[in-house]
C-alpha positions as CSV (number, residue, x, y, z in Angstrom):
1,M,29.6,-28.8,18.5
2,N,26.5,-28.9,16.5
3,K,25.4,-25.3,16.3
4,N,22.0,-23.5,15.7
5,M,23.5,-19.8,14.7
6,E,26.8,-18.8,14.1
7,I,28.3,-15.9,12.1
8,L,31.2,-17.8,9.9
9,G,32.7,-14.1,8.5
10,V,32.5,-10.9,8.3
11,L,32.4,-9.4,4.9
12,D,32.6,-5.3,5.4
13,A,33.3,-4.4,9.0
14,D,29.8,-3.1,10.3
15,R,28.4,-3.7,7.0
16,E,27.4,-6.8,6.1
17,A,28.9,-10.9,7.2
18,V,27.4,-14.8,6.6
19,G,26.3,-16.5,8.4
20,F,23.8,-19.2,9.4
21,M,20.6,-19.8,11.1
22,T,18.1,-23.4,12.0
23,P,14.4,-23.4,12.0
24,T,14.7,-23.5,15.8
25,A,17.2,-20.1,16.1
26,M,15.0,-18.4,14.1
27,K,11.8,-19.1,15.8
28,G,11.3,-16.4,18.0
29,L,14.3,-14.4,16.9
30,L,13.7,-13.0,13.3
31,F,11.0,-10.2,12.9
32,I,9.1,-9.4,9.5
33,S,8.0,-5.3,8.8
34,N,4.8,-5.9,8.4
35,F,2.5,-3.0,6.6
36,E,-0.7,-4.8,9.1
37,K,1.3,-4.8,12.2
38,E,3.1,-1.8,14.5
39,D,7.1,-1.7,13.7
40,P,8.3,-0.1,16.7
41,D,11.3,1.4,14.4
42,S,9.3,2.7,11.5
43,P,9.0,6.6,11.1
44,A,5.5,6.1,9.4
45,P,2.7,8.2,10.8
46,D,1.2,4.7,12.2
47,G,3.9,2.9,12.6
48,H,3.6,0.4,10.3
49,G,6.2,-1.8,8.5
50,Y,6.7,-1.9,4.5
51,Q,5.9,-5.8,3.7
52,R,2.6,-7.4,2.5
53,E,1.0,-9.6,5.1
54,P,2.6,-13.3,4.5
55,I,0.2,-14.9,2.5
56,K,-0.4,-18.1,5.2
57,D,-1.5,-20.9,2.8
58,R,2.2,-20.6,1.7
59,I,3.8,-21.5,4.7
60,P,2.3,-25.3,4.8
61,K,3.1,-26.0,1.6
62,I,6.8,-24.5,1.4
63,A,7.2,-26.7,5.0
64,R,5.6,-30.0,3.3
65,F,7.7,-29.1,-0.1
66,Y,11.2,-29.3,2.5
67,L,10.1,-32.1,5.0
68,D,9.5,-34.2,1.4
69,S,12.7,-33.0,-0.7
70,G,14.8,-34.3,2.7
71,H,18.4,-33.7,2.5
72,M,18.1,-32.6,-1.5
73,A,16.1,-29.6,-0.5
74,R,18.7,-26.9,-0.7
75,T,18.2,-24.0,1.3
76,T,18.7,-20.8,-0.3
77,P,20.2,-17.5,1.7
78,L,17.8,-15.4,4.2
79,T,18.7,-11.7,3.9
80,L,18.6,-9.8,7.3
81,S,18.8,-6.7,8.3
82,I,20.3,-6.0,12.2
83,R,19.3,-2.9,13.0
84,L,22.2,-1.7,14.7
85,A,24.8,0.8,14.0
86,D,27.4,1.5,16.4
87,S,30.5,-0.5,16.1
88,K,30.5,-1.8,19.5
89,Q,26.9,-2.8,19.6
90,I,27.9,-4.8,16.5
91,S,30.6,-6.5,18.1
92,H,28.5,-7.2,21.4
93,F,25.4,-8.7,18.9
94,I,27.9,-11.1,16.6
95,E,29.6,-12.6,20.2
96,L,25.8,-13.4,21.3
97,F,24.4,-14.2,18.3
98,N,27.9,-17.1,18.2
99,A,26.5,-18.1,21.9
100,E,23.0,-18.8,20.8
101,D,21.9,-16.4,23.7
102,K,18.3,-15.4,21.9
103,H,17.4,-14.3,24.9
104,A,20.3,-11.8,25.7
105,I,19.7,-10.5,22.1
106,R,16.5,-9.6,22.6
107,E,16.8,-8.3,26.2
108,A,19.7,-5.7,24.6
109,F,18.4,-5.0,21.3
110,G,15.1,-5.6,21.3
111,D,12.4,-7.8,19.6
112,S,12.8,-6.2,16.0
113,C,16.0,-6.2,15.8
114,I,16.8,-8.9,13.6
115,S,14.2,-8.2,10.8
116,V,13.8,-10.3,7.3
117,V,14.6,-8.4,4.5
118,D,14.3,-11.1,1.8
119,G,12.2,-14.5,2.4
120,Q,10.0,-13.9,5.1
121,H,8.1,-17.0,3.6
122,R,10.9,-19.4,3.5
123,Y,11.5,-18.5,6.8
124,L,7.5,-19.4,8.2
125,G,8.2,-22.5,6.0
126,L,11.2,-23.6,7.8
127,V,9.5,-23.3,10.9
128,K,6.8,-25.0,10.1
129,A,9.0,-27.7,9.2
130,N,10.5,-27.6,12.3
131,E,7.2,-27.7,13.9
132,M,6.2,-30.3,11.8
133,D,9.3,-32.2,12.4
134,E,11.1,-31.9,15.2
135,N,14.4,-33.8,13.6
136,Y,14.1,-31.3,10.2
137,N,16.6,-28.6,11.4
138,P,18.9,-27.2,8.8
139,K,21.6,-24.8,9.0
140,V,20.3,-22.2,6.7
141,P,22.8,-19.9,5.3
142,V,21.8,-15.9,6.1
143,L,23.2,-12.8,4.7
144,V,23.3,-10.1,7.2
145,N,23.7,-6.3,7.2
146,F,24.3,-4.0,9.3
147,G,23.4,0.2,10.3
148,L,20.9,-0.1,7.2
149,T,18.7,2.9,8.6
150,F,14.7,2.1,8.1
151,A,14.1,3.7,5.3
152,E,17.4,2.3,3.3
153,E,15.6,-1.3,4.8
154,A,12.7,-0.4,3.3
155,Q,14.2,1.2,0.3
156,F,16.2,-2.3,0.1
157,F,13.2,-4.6,0.5
158,D,11.4,-2.6,-2.7
159,V,14.6,-3.0,-4.8
160,I,15.3,-7.2,-4.4
161,N,11.3,-7.5,-4.7
162,S,10.8,-5.5,-8.1
163,T,13.7,-6.2,-9.4
164,Q,13.1,-10.5,-8.7
165,R,8.9,-10.5,-8.9
166,K,6.4,-7.5,-9.3
167,L,5.8,-6.0,-6.2
168,P,2.2,-4.1,-5.6
169,K,3.0,-1.1,-6.4
170,A,0.1,0.1,-3.9
171,L,3.0,-0.8,-0.8
172,I,5.7,0.5,-2.8
173,E,3.9,3.7,-3.4
174,I,3.3,4.1,-0.1
175,T,5.9,3.0,1.5
176,K,7.9,6.0,-0.1
177,A,5.4,8.2,0.7
178,D,5.8,6.8,4.9
179,V,9.1,6.5,5.0
180,I,11.8,6.6,2.2
181,D,11.0,9.8,0.1
182,A,9.1,11.1,3.8
183,G,10.4,14.8,4.5
184,E,11.0,15.6,0.4
185,M,8.3,18.3,-1.2
186,T,8.8,16.6,-5.1
187,H,6.0,17.0,-7.2
188,A,5.7,13.2,-6.9
189,Q,5.2,13.3,-3.1
190,R,3.3,16.0,-2.5
191,I,0.6,13.6,-4.6
192,R,0.9,10.9,-2.7
193,L,1.3,12.8,0.8
194,I,-2.2,13.9,-0.1
195,T,-3.4,10.7,-1.4
196,T,-2.7,9.4,1.7
197,M,-4.0,12.1,3.8
198,L,-7.0,11.6,1.6
199,A,-7.3,7.9,3.1
200,R,-6.6,8.7,6.8
201,H,-8.3,11.9,7.5
202,A,-10.4,11.6,9.5
203,D,-12.7,14.4,7.3
204,S,-12.3,12.6,4.6
205,V,-15.3,10.3,2.8
206,W,-12.4,8.1,1.4
207,L,-11.3,7.2,5.1
208,D,-10.3,3.8,5.6
209,Q,-11.8,2.6,2.2
210,I,-8.3,3.0,0.3
211,N,-6.2,-0.4,-0.3
212,F,-3.1,0.2,1.2
213,T,-1.2,-3.5,-0.4
214,G,-2.9,-3.6,-3.8
215,A,-4.1,-7.3,-2.5
216,R,-7.6,-8.0,-3.2
217,D,-10.2,-6.7,-1.2
218,P,-13.9,-6.0,-2.0
219,K,-14.4,-3.9,0.6
220,R,-11.4,-1.5,-0.6
221,P,-11.6,-1.5,-4.5
222,V,-9.5,1.2,-5.0
223,T,-6.1,0.7,-4.4
224,F,-3.6,3.6,-3.0
225,E,-1.8,3.1,-6.3
226,G,-5.3,4.0,-8.4
227,A,-5.8,7.1,-5.9
228,R,-2.3,8.1,-5.9
229,R,-2.6,7.8,-10.3
230,S,-6.4,9.1,-9.8
231,T,-4.8,12.5,-7.3
232,A,-2.2,12.8,-9.7
233,S,-4.0,13.7,-12.8
234,M,-6.4,16.4,-10.7
235,F,-3.3,17.7,-9.3
236,S,-0.9,18.5,-12.4
237,K,2.4,20.4,-11.2
238,E,1.2,23.6,-13.1
239,I,-2.3,23.6,-11.1
240,L,-0.3,23.0,-7.6
241,E,1.6,26.2,-8.5
242,R,-1.6,28.0,-8.9
243,I,-3.5,26.7,-6.0
244,D,-0.2,27.7,-4.0
245,A,0.1,31.4,-5.3
246,R,-3.4,31.7,-4.4
247,D,-2.6,30.5,-1.1
248,L,-5.0,28.0,-0.9
249,N,-4.3,24.2,0.6
250,A,-4.7,21.6,-1.7
251,E,-5.1,18.6,0.8
252,R,-8.7,20.7,1.8
253,I,-9.0,21.5,-2.1
254,A,-9.0,17.7,-2.3
255,R,-11.1,16.7,0.6
256,D,-13.6,19.2,-0.7
257,F,-13.8,17.8,-4.0
258,W,-14.7,14.1,-2.7
259,R,-17.5,15.0,-0.7
260,L,-18.9,17.4,-2.4
261,V,-19.4,14.6,-4.9
262,A,-20.6,11.8,-2.1
263,E,-23.1,15.0,-2.0
264,A,-24.6,15.2,-5.6
265,C,-24.1,11.2,-5.7
266,P,-25.4,10.0,-2.7
267,D,-27.1,6.9,-3.9
268,A,-24.0,5.8,-5.8
269,W,-21.3,6.7,-3.0
270,N,-23.5,4.9,-0.4
271,N,-24.3,1.7,-2.9
272,E,-27.8,2.8,-1.5
273,P,-30.4,0.2,-3.4
274,R,-32.8,0.8,-5.9
275,K,-36.4,1.1,-6.4
276,I,-37.5,-1.0,-9.3
277,T,-41.0,-3.0,-10.6
278,N,-41.0,-6.2,-10.6
279,D,-42.5,-8.4,-13.0
280,D,-45.5,-8.4,-10.7
281,G,-45.5,-4.6,-11.1
282,E,-44.1,-4.0,-7.7
283,V,-41.8,-1.5,-6.6
284,V,-39.4,-3.3,-4.7
285,E,-35.5,-2.0,-3.6
286,A,-33.1,-4.2,-5.6
287,D,-29.2,-4.0,-5.2
288,V,-27.1,-1.9,-7.9
289,A,-23.8,-2.1,-8.7
290,Y,-22.5,1.6,-9.2
291,R,-19.2,2.8,-11.6
292,L,-18.5,5.7,-8.7
293,K,-16.0,4.2,-6.8
294,E,-14.6,2.1,-9.1
295,L,-11.1,2.9,-10.7
296,V,-12.6,3.9,-13.9
297,G,-15.0,6.6,-11.9
298,V,-12.4,7.7,-9.2
299,A,-9.7,8.2,-12.4
300,S,-12.4,10.2,-14.4
301,L,-13.9,11.9,-11.8
302,A,-10.2,13.0,-10.8
303,R,-9.7,14.4,-14.0
304,L,-12.7,16.4,-14.5
305,G,-11.4,18.2,-10.7
306,Q,-8.3,19.3,-12.5
307,N,-10.6,21.3,-15.0
308,V,-12.6,22.1,-11.7
309,I,-10.0,23.2,-10.0
310,A,-8.7,25.2,-12.9
311,S,-12.2,27.0,-13.6
312,A,-12.7,28.2,-9.5
313,L,-9.5,29.6,-10.0
314,E,-10.3,31.9,-12.2
315,H,-13.4,32.7,-10.0
316,D,-13.9,35.7,-7.5
317,S,-14.7,33.1,-5.0
318,F,-13.1,29.8,-5.8
319,D,-15.5,27.9,-3.1
320,Q,-18.7,29.1,-4.9
321,R,-17.1,27.6,-8.6
322,F,-15.8,24.6,-7.3
323,A,-19.4,23.4,-5.8
324,Q,-21.0,24.8,-8.6
325,L,-19.5,22.8,-11.0
326,I,-19.4,19.3,-9.1
327,G,-23.6,19.8,-7.7
328,K,-24.1,19.5,-11.7
329,L,-22.5,15.7,-11.3
330,A,-26.0,15.2,-9.3
331,A,-27.5,14.3,-12.7
332,V,-25.3,11.7,-13.7
333,D,-26.3,7.9,-13.5
334,W,-23.6,5.6,-12.2
335,A,-25.2,2.4,-12.1
336,K,-23.7,-0.7,-13.7
337,I,-27.2,-1.5,-15.5
338,P,-27.6,-2.3,-19.4
339,G,-28.5,0.6,-21.8
340,N,-27.4,3.0,-19.3
341,P,-25.7,5.8,-21.8
342,W,-24.2,7.5,-19.0
343,M,-21.8,4.1,-18.3
344,R,-20.9,2.9,-21.7
345,S,-17.0,2.7,-21.0
346,Q,-14.6,0.0,-20.3
347,A,-13.6,-0.6,-16.4
348,G,-9.9,0.6,-14.9
349,F,-7.7,3.5,-16.3
350,A,-8.8,2.1,-20.0
351,G,-12.2,3.6,-19.6
352,Q,-11.1,6.7,-18.2
353,S,-10.7,8.8,-21.6
354,E,-14.4,8.3,-22.4
355,L,-16.5,8.2,-18.9
356,Y,-14.4,11.6,-18.6
357,S,-15.2,13.0,-22.2
358,V,-19.1,12.4,-20.8
359,L,-18.8,14.1,-17.5
360,Y,-17.0,17.2,-19.2
361,S,-19.5,17.7,-22.0
362,W,-22.0,17.5,-18.8
363,V,-20.4,19.9,-16.8
364,Y,-19.5,22.3,-18.8
365,S,-22.0,22.3,-21.7
366,G,-24.6,20.4,-19.9
367,K,-25.0,17.3,-23.0
368,H,-26.3,15.0,-21.9
369,P,-25.4,11.4,-22.9
370,E,-28.1,10.3,-25.3
């Protein structure tokens, strides 16, 4: 009998097994835990998964490679997580799997029971190749893991991908914040939680403006990793201890800081066009690129934020001093135009030190960059 899927051997009872699946067996049965979609087993606040979306352009190319190579294309193993820990359920799963009863597996254990931890593009490419040519239906080896918690599965994915090909740090860090280190209260985790709050809180000026996955997104130029590193500059361990000692809320301070920045620099924050005089002497509006929301601007402001917080903590009225210092940023010209003395620094974290010095000198000494 030519089977489409089978567990060939158990390597470690209730922990690990090996087997195979054909593309026709995979289709409609395997599940990918994507960040952009809901995962029913995810403990994250919005139920998101932990993998970035598949790169759609890769799938037909992988399919064509398999079809063109024919029997010469050796299929590499897929790593699967069977989201079951009970011994009886695992035994029942193996029984249904070996009986090739896909419907019964979904009925008994749900649509997300068999999660692809490693090999999502290969899996989708194999299925695509089978759809293009039904005669292409090879037995693909699978490494099957039982009993992983969702956090362990996500961490397993991080380890596999960060050691093979660099995974976007933004995706790794948001997964740590929402899943792997959820419940911990280390300094690193507090920074992640403050950053996720800025990206998700209804009263945050950063709501829906931070890129979580690291994939290029012109509408969200600051990634979660860039925002996280910037937040770490603002809230050192010592500053957080001082905030806690004053019974102040660090998350509120973070929200207030960026709200006050946005209010002080509304044109740059909202990317407003600027009025210029054209060659005909007419006053017209023109689009201008600003650096405030670029990584160099966010990182420099966050670093300045630590100084502002420290100064406000030494004042009788924290909020008054806090708002007073941030309000001085209203004089800063964030436009990326030739000759602008405020924006001479490089882009990215490389330019942070220079731009920070310019901002610090203005806020604390009234020193104009000219």
